[in-house]
C-alpha positions in Angstrom: -36.0 -8.2 14.3 -33.0 -8.4 12.1 -29.5 -8.1 13.4 -27.5 -5.1 12.2 -23.9 -6.4 13.0 -22.5 -9.9 13.3 -18.9 -10.6 14.2 -18.1 -6.9 13.9 -19.3 -6.7 10.3 -22.2 -4.5 9.2 -24.5 -7.0 7.5 -26.3 -4.4 5.4 -23.0 -2.9 4.1 -21.8 -6.4 3.2 -24.9 -7.0 1.2 -24.8 -3.6 -0.5 -21.2 -4.1 -1.5 -21.9 -7.6 -2.8 -24.8 -6.3 -4.8 -22.7 -3.4 -6.2 -19.9 -5.6 -7.5 -22.4 -8.0 -8.9 -24.1 -5.2 -10.9 -20.8 -3.3 -11.8 -18.0 -5.8 -12.1 -15.4 -3.1 -12.5 -16.1 -1.8 -9.0 -14.7 -5.1 -7.7 -11.2 -4.5 -9.1 -8.8 -3.5 -6.4 -5.2 -2.4 -7.2 -2.4 -2.3 -4.6 1.2 -1.2 -4.5 4.1 -0.7 -2.2 7.5 1.0 -2.4 10.4 -0.5 -0.5 13.3 1.7 0.5 16.6 0.2 1.6 17.7 1.3 5.1 21.1 -0.4 5.2 22.1 -4.0 5.9 19.1 -6.2 5.6 16.6 -3.6 6.8 14.0 -2.1 4.5 11.1 0.3 5.0 7.9 -0.4 3.1 5.5 2.4 2.2 2.0 1.6 0.9 0.9 3.3 -2.3 -2.7 4.5 -2.7 -5.2 1.7 -3.4 -7.7 1.9 -6.2 -11.1 0.2 -5.8 -13.0 0.4 -9.1 -12.8 4.1 -10.0 -12.2 5.2 -6.3 -8.7 6.1 -5.1 -8.2 5.3 -1.5 -5.4 7.2 0.2 -2.9 5.0 1.9 0.0 6.2 4.0 1.2 3.2 6.0 4.7 2.1 6.7 6.3 -1.0 8.1 9.8 -2.4 8.4 11.3 -5.6 7.3 14.5 -7.2 8.8 16.2 -10.4 9.7 17.4 -12.0 12.9 21.0 -11.7 13.9 21.8 -15.2 12.5 20.8 -13.8 9.1 22.8 -10.6 9.4 20.1 -8.4 10.9 19.3 -7.2 14.4 15.9 -9.0 14.9 14.2 -5.6 15.3 11.5 -6.3 12.6 9.6 -9.3 11.2 11.2 -11.0 8.2 9.8 -10.8 4.7 8.6 -14.4 5.1 6.7 -13.5 8.2 5.0 -10.7 6.4 4.2 -13.1 3.5 2.6 -15.6 5.8 0.9 -12.9 7.7 -0.5 -11.4 4.6 -1.9 -14.8 3.6 -3.3 -15.4 7.1 -4.9 -12.0 7.3 -6.6 -12.5 3.9 -7.7 -15.9 4.9 -9.1 -14.6 8.2 -11.1 -11.9 6.4 -12.6 -14.5 4.1 -13.4 -16.9 6.9 -15.1 -14.2 9.1 -17.0 -12.6 6.2 -18.1 -16.1 5.1 -19.3 -17.0 8.6 -21.0 -13.6 8.9 -22.8 -14.1 5.6 -23.9 -17.5 6.8 -25.2 -16.1 10.1 -22.6 -17.9 12.2 -21.6 -16.1 15.4 -17.9 -16.3 16.0 -16.5 -16.1 19.6 -12.9 -16.8 18.7 -10.8 -17.7 15.6 -7.1 -18.4 15.6 -5.3 -19.2 12.4 -1.8 -20.7 12.6 0.3 -20.7 9.4 3.8 -22.3 9.2 6.4 -23.0 6.6 10.0 -24.1 6.3 12.7 -22.5 4.1 15.9 -24.1 3.1 18.3 -21.2 3.0 20.8 -23.2 1.0 18.7 -22.5 -2.0 18.5 -18.7 -1.3 22.2 -18.5 -0.7 23.1 -20.6 -3.8 24.9 -23.1 -1.7 22.9 -26.1 -3.1 21.5 -25.8 -6.7 19.1 -28.5 -5.9 17.6 -26.9 -2.8 14.3 -25.2 -3.3 14.1 -21.4 -3.2 11.0 -20.5 -1.3 8.6 -22.5 0.8 8.1 -26.0 -0.5 5.0 -26.3 1.7 2.9 -24.0 3.8 0.6 -25.4 6.4 -2.4 -23.8 8.1 -4.9 -24.6 10.9 -8.0 -22.8 12.0 -9.2 -23.1 15.6 -12.7 -21.8 15.8 -15.3 -21.3 18.6 -18.8 -20.0 17.8 -22.3 -21.0 17.0 -21.3 -23.1 13.9 -20.7 -26.8 13.6 -17.4 -28.3 12.6 -19.0 -29.2 9.2 -19.9 -25.5 8.7 -16.4 -24.4 9.7 -14.9 -27.0 7.3 -17.1 -25.6 4.5 -15.9 -22.1 5.3 -12.3 -23.2 5.2 -12.9 -24.9 1.8 -14.4 -21.6 0.5 -11.4 -19.6 1.9 -9.1 -22.0 0.0 -11.1 -21.4 -3.1 -11.7 -17.6 -2.8 -8.9 -16.0 -0.7 -6.8 -13.8 -3.0 -3.6 -14.1 -1.0 -4.1 -17.9 -0.5 -4.6 -18.4 -4.2 -1.7 -16.1 -5.2 0.6 -18.2 -3.1 -0.9 -21.6 -4.0 -1.3 -20.9 -7.7 1.2 -19.8 -10.2 1.3 -16.0 -10.6 3.1 -14.0 -13.3 5.6 -11.6 -11.8 7.2 -9.1 -14.2 9.7 -6.2 -13.8 8.4 -2.8 -14.6 10.5 -0.8 -17.1 
């Protein structure tokens, strides 16, 4: 008897989607966007724009807020932009890890991914022209419990590093352009 779900993922749907984007590569192109609105001080409200997946438009209407702690002129009411950046990377890596484990038939009981990085704000504030602007290094660690072996988990982590869009966007050079 075959299992219908593993790790909360519908195995048949995973295979159907994988087959679909193999046969129709354009269906694999996913487009995203956000709109940020300044709310005063160092507070912004972010609104998601609709997502496109191939020819399908997926309605999106999510909002989240970005802020800073008091030491950086905010009120510590919302996560910082860097926390969202690291969180976006971690969320994408987690999806890749869980989907990879599921496709390999590995049952997961618990997965924790910790991501950390240090910023030198002297670069951001222009105080030191030699200080880096942005993270010089980001570190991560998966802690996994399940039916897999450490070697299987290490293989999944290597695949995540190779195939996670957010991981690769951060670790590789990406072109960023202003829209006219």
